[in-house]
C-alpha angles and dihedrals in degrees: 000000000000124000089248091056092048092050091053091050092048094048092051089053090049094058090106094063106111103185112095096207090054092050092046091048093051092043090055093051095043094048090055092043089052093048091050103041106013101137098028119107114250092232091057094061112105132195089257090056090051094044092051091046093050092045092052093044096047102028097127099025132108120273090246091057091046089054092047093053089048091049091048093051092045089053090050093055091042089055091053092049099042105032101032095036090235109178100222138104116253105253090209092066096073110128096235091052093045088055094045095052103028123126117256118260114261107237110234113235120232113248116212114225122241090247093054090051092051090051091051092053 
């Protein structure tokens, strides 16, 4: 299956998305994906291809936007694997890519014990 065919199948399955911004965001990513990989077989796409694509697409964008594009692309490949029973490994699950586009860790806030609060009062 070519990337163009996979995108068409994915878009049909996404018809029930009601939020305009979500649709627009996916449309932006999928248009660029199709322009870049249209006639390539989905199975032939490597993590290096995806990394280079995401880097060129999100080069001067905020980290949150970069993570969003990665998450959307990851969802696209997960859809192909899970829903269409595609026998391939998700190219977005490469360890280098996961580190490059991962969400920052939330710093756990220190909680003051009840005894400490009582001592302060």
